[in-house]
Every structure is written in structure tokens, then in C-alpha cells.
Steps between C-alpha positions, in 0.01 A plus 500: 500500500520139382718442193545162334798482264492233230776410254528259209477725196809358331398135517717393791541540877150619591460609860277694735565752776261663745546844658267628769544867596849495350619190687596175327268232634578211266686422178561172317580349160242291320752222429510404868128417503462334159839320525607607151828690492449854366129417449523596134190638328305503825343781698556532877164369615617265777765740631244783505253275678764430763586871541138596556451220751821591683378856537146399591377703202173437321571528124217751464678732746808541277527866401759470223653227289842618380655332198860548372425542130356813344401643161780684318389790278616533141654834598752311714834419335459141622281364224692683225836371621364148530382521139837627384686231695294224341494634146593151373170361641252745344194328646626572853621847417167604348307338783688716751398814313144411400392275788763564765277451804356166392680317781380750757139448395543123521658530844227732624243242395690223679526708818126565494434129452734410787337764719157361425622152595618643832170675563615857439221740411630702205216749533655621827866395468732724296742346251828697484765403243859600582781502245710190547828678571335747734373200695855363517626844605236537769567153641857611566470871582185501709619202705862612540433724796728762347389850593761685294481551126554150364635378168282228348625238256286243317659235278256247358430288194214725397165628616253654258790630288761637741792281610718725713397783735696783656331742736487630852264519791445807712234579759323176416470565125681325216653705218602339172831615347570251220369174359623262232264290294471151354694348323776691680501305824808410704305237690362375169851433374586326827186290457587408142847384607333312785304305240812445290677361808228238538284657772147634494454873453338671801618212718864417422664843503624442855660177375697698243606735778602200713692344210689820415768477774618168354586669170741760365320806364809595301482189285211629286381842391120524484494873436344461157172417678462840668625839390522743793632855495448579866181701457310240298523155350363290217467125459610318187181316408680303234630289791274544806159635604370369170144427394329329208707343227829612656462259791711189537282189532544148639219249460273785387566694822625855443759679713583867555823470305567441134686236296776760458577471873537123467718541191723736700518330842429137415217260592262584781613352832344174621515325838601606851879509489708811553681466170696701246450722314164570663635602840703769324191624314319524836789697649513732198123559512508579870790739458336680207169530686671649804705743293210639301270529802765690694574731207133586458455538874780755510361693204138527610514474878857587597412856598218394731717232657772754574237721659340244733664159446169311502398257225185288471517219242238263358420299188629155414849645452504598868523131588851500352684500830843541341390824337364613835837437662661726240240768568554490877875538438450832317645783712187715468251226603427510874220245494335278241149368557409213270136398498517134616224400253666695220361297213152528356345329802589811697301729271173411673647659811649781292171588335325502839766716666501742205126555530519521880773766481309698237204509737690595812561160660865429424625190685813490714825311456476131417688312771393143424324290235289274720164582342388153390288230664581359844382176657431402859630193676151356460519555123839331491386207714205446267737473204729269696217266595415454134844343440553351845583158354811647336640721775579543865462836665514663838436842641813688607530706815790704360481507120811715435715312750411149384515584127841661552631173643388313187658759273826501696511120465515545122140444389301736276163602644184622324381805698130592472410782739255792509377702206632415154737744332392729215754498220748247363725467807448267794589709805435268789135403461512241218866395495739207480779556749848359551811563706737694271819378665434133417675397178272359232171625640444726195561216254263277694219755496550579132525139387276299732241747626446775243616290199665796332839587351778424748682827426211712626597718799323531833440800722585567863252625757693680775425681823490878472770552763764295315415589138751791480774264615418258217465744210685808625202737477187588691299571184142369548450156346181338633373355170787314324508762225870596511823301497796606712863391518543261791798577723783244476454361851130434444558341161681223685235478774192475273628366165169343393336843454789683333482513120781431256595870491517539879162670535177408676139613452445566865179529702536700820243371751340728759326381813199729458405367155559127556561417868497119462748503211717740699489263797606213272805699388586574863476129578731422207749750634504327839556159338738583215642844573340636182166683501453408133271263311500376144154605378326402177137488395279209600428360155633262241632601163226638277243533780371801693601549863264304723200676648302257716594221743388248237732662245785471750427132557491434124842662474621300800393166354634583153857569610780373722394727785500320834366777725214747467433768762131565439408779742545334844524145360813311402420250223709203388432217254414158632748331269775726636493340844838370594 
């Protein structure tokens, strides 16, 4: 059975994923192809075209198109609770009751139009809508590889109406225990504070998380924003998660918080500095988010976790690696699987896996994310020849060994190898690398290569055999989805990848999933004594991760990078010759 998953219902992060007989063949975000971060208000036409080509699938042979947005009946509590939550905006409240599936109908039309552009024959291809949070749940549970009864957590901004999902998986089927509905959204509050702190919602939440360790959560009490009693919670829409006339506006642009929040906390943050009082607000928001998520997790899933210890987690909130560290530390959690593409981009895969499982083709455990395009040496050489007047390049006999020497000498290297990653993390296919024991390398990459805030942390990629020594645990961590406390000895050895609070968002690298990257780490160990690399995504601030060799060269020319490892080629700039 051929299933094409498409996402993009919520106006951001469209993507496509292809399953053939239950196996993931390809998956990619639209932003990588159209070079527009988050690809807002687009449908995943180019990413779907890639997936079909990668699988050698004729569009007319697609059996099912799965889409992570479904109609919600009036009999559901979702539409009624939405209407009650937005009583102060009667047009929206009444629309939810009288025309509550308007967005679904619009999305269905857009999917059919995108399918027609791809060449899909809708007379023979079935369209299957999947509820948004079930798609998130499936992307985690059905790809976790857990065979025992598994607790499932979904924390997101919102889907059709739901914002937070608690359930479990057993024998391949997902069971819903509890949902909360818009405007009562923990991630929504986090997003509103993200906007208040001067970042873009749905993009800057990880910046708030990165800022939090510089602040003191005890300096400010944000509890008036969320009321939680352990079994449920409500959001104070007089401050956050606001719509309509309650929104705070600057230059006619509305935000998801109200003027009352500004009156209480002061002007909205501007600029890139880590400054007071905003760092303390970030710390307080992070602490409150963690506390409420853990309380609700205990209430609704604590019994299942004590029974089996397995938890699968997805939704935008699952990208909060500090929360994930707290979850792993719970005594009744044996293993946490976080879907590496936890945000809405991952729902194309989630919708496809949900349909596959329902029809008896459940996929196995996800062990890597290398489902995007790959390029041959001939492809790369073609791109290099187009800019040959600006570069020098040569083919390497031993790519890991020679690149390791450059890194050990203190130079950052752009690393473009194999199939592109699916999801927001660069995991050794489209990365900028550095030696984490060299003082100042992080500041250089932040300031002169990525052009982003200098306080932003970096992540370590480490060999599987030494990871327990660095973080004191053998918990799986292949996808940079969990932070761990770094042991004191290793904090001194790799300071450039240890955050302000002594933690690191580690990636454990396995030979079988990325042999060339593994070999590079082994070469670094021989040269420096540390099988660790500073790893960050190959992009500049505000841009998607690069996809093609030409994208990589654009990034190379537009930054202070001096070396690019483009498959088997080492590229340098002509004006960098000494």
C-alpha cells in the first residue's frame, strides 16, 4: 500500500512523507525546497514531488493521501468549549458552533488542488483525514518501537480545537484518555510569552528555552497566566492566548497577548541581548511550563507509566528539551521516545503512520531521520563548476580524516553529506561543525557564520560508546530531543557545547545510521582525545537548513565559513588563500 502524508493545515510547516508497505521511504519539509522558513500559507507540493520521485512512485499509483486535520462533530465537547473560552469574541464563538468545520473544508479543497498539481488521480486515490493530535500521537507511538502498553503525550499549540492530548497505545492502536481545548493551551501560553520576549511564535520558543538558564525563575511569579489543579488547567485570556480586540498591537500587528500583560510586565523586549528583566521572565515561563506538564502527566498517565515505564511524546511542546530531561528523570519512566519532527511538520508522517497502522501495516522503530534528498559527487561538481571563479576545491581520499584535521586546528566546517534530515535538527547531514574544546568557537559560529544571538547554545554529537561517560546515563538520545547533565570532567573537556546550567542537548551517533559521521568522530578522538563535535544546523539566521549543493554554496559565500565538505569535495574560497 502506498500512502502519501501531507501536512500544512495550520498555515505553517507543510511537509510530505511517503510510506510504501509500512516503510518510510521519504519525508521532507516544504521550506527546504522553496527556501522560505516555515513555508507559511503554502501546501507541500515540492516536498511531495520529491517524496514520490525518491520512491519511484507514479502519482497515479498512490493509494491513500493522509492529512492531519479532520472534521470535528458538534457532538464533541471541543467546539462547545472553544465557544465558551472565546465568549468575549462572539463572532468566533458562534462560528465554532454553526460553521465549525469551515477550516477543514478549506483544507480539503487545498489538498485536492495540490494533489491535482502533483498528478494524483482523485477518482482512484482515497483521501483520509486524521485528527491533528492523533497524527501527532501516531508519529510518536507507531515509530517508538515500544511493544508494551505505552503512554502517549501530545502538547501542542492547537490542532482543530484540541491543544493537549493524553492517551496510550496498545497492540498498535491508540486510545484517547483526555484532551484539553483551545484557548487552554500550555504551548499557546509559551508561544505568547515568546512573542512578548521579542521572538516569533512557532519559531522562537527554543530561544526562550535557551535564554531561561540565564535568569532566576524565582524573581517573578507568572502563575496568574495559568490556573492548574493537577487534573486540569485553564488559561487567563485576559493576558495571553487572546484574540480580536483583546490583542496587543504594534504598528497594526496583533500579538497573542493583551495590553494588560504589557501593563503588568513592562514593554515588549527588543533586540538580541540577554537582559533583565526578560531573562527572568523566560526562566519563570520555562519553570511553569515544566511544572504544569509534569503535574498533568502524573494525573493522566502516571498509572500507565508505573505499569510499563514507556512514554511516547510529540507536538511542538515535545521540542522543549528541558521538559524532556525532567520527564526522563521521573522514577517511573524507563524510556522516553520523542518524535524528532515533533512539530506540525511531523504530522504528515503521523497521518501516514496512523492510516498504515489502522490498515495493518504499522511501521517499525524510527532509528534515523535521513529521509530527504541526496546528491552525488557529479551533482556536487556541477554546482561547484558554476561558481568555479570564486572557489578552489579538491576531491578527498579520506573525508573524515582530513576534515577532522581542519576541525582540530580550530576551524569550523560546513558538512554536507548524504540524505537531508527530516525535522528541525541537523544530525550530521546538513551541519556546521566545530571542535568543542577550542575556546571561542561557539561565539565565532554564532556571530560570524550564523549571525544569531551570541548566547545561543550549541549541541554535542558524541560516539555511542562514550555517551554514558559524558552524561551519566545510557538512555537513548539519537535525535537531540533531550538535555542531560554533563559530568564535571567533561564540562571542562568540551566547554563550547555545555549550556549555562551545565546541561547539553546531546546527539548519540551510531555507526549503522551514519557511518561517515561516525568515522569523523572517531578521527576527532584520535586527534583530540574527545569523540565529540559541536554540531549546529547548516543555515543562517532566519533561513531554512540547506537542501541542495547550491544552497550550501550560497550559505558558504554568505558567511565567514572557510571550509565546506561537500560530499567527497573539500571547498575553500579563493580569497581565503594564504
